[in-house]
N, C-alpha and C positions, 0 to 999 in steps of 0.2 A: 514650498517648505525647504529651507536650506539644509544642505547635507551636513549632519552633525558628526557622523562617524566616517572614518577613512574607508576607502573602497575595499580593502582586503577584509575588514571586519564585516562589511555588508555581504561580501561574497561568501564568507565563512558561515554567516548566519543563514543565508538563503540555501546554501548547500546542505547545512545541517537539518533545516526544517524539511527540505525535500527528501532527505534520507529518512527522517522519522516518518513522514507520510508514506513513503514506499514500504517501510517496515510494517507499518500499521495495515496497509492494504494487503501485504503478503500474509500477515497473521490472520486477518479477518476473512480472507478468501482462500485459505488453505483447507482442503478437504480433510486433512488429518486433525485439524482443530475442531471442526464441527462434528456433532454426534453422527455416527454412522448409522444410516437407515437403508436397508437393502430393499428399497422400493423403486419402481420404475420412475416415479416422479422425481425422486431425489437424484437418481442417476442422470435423468434428463437435465435437471437444474445444474448439476456439476459439469455436464458437458457444455452447457451454455455459458458457464462462468469460467471456462478455460481461458487463461491469459496466454498471450503469445510468448511470454518469458517465463 
């Protein structure tokens, strides 16, 4: 497939989509967004879903 768009537009689009995916991951894996349940299972799940960043 021939490259229709210049390289800077491609880089801008890729970085923007990566940023949006990162924001969605942070939102959906944030313990503050999810309903708080003070059970051992929920705390264990939150500890397993801890991201390094």
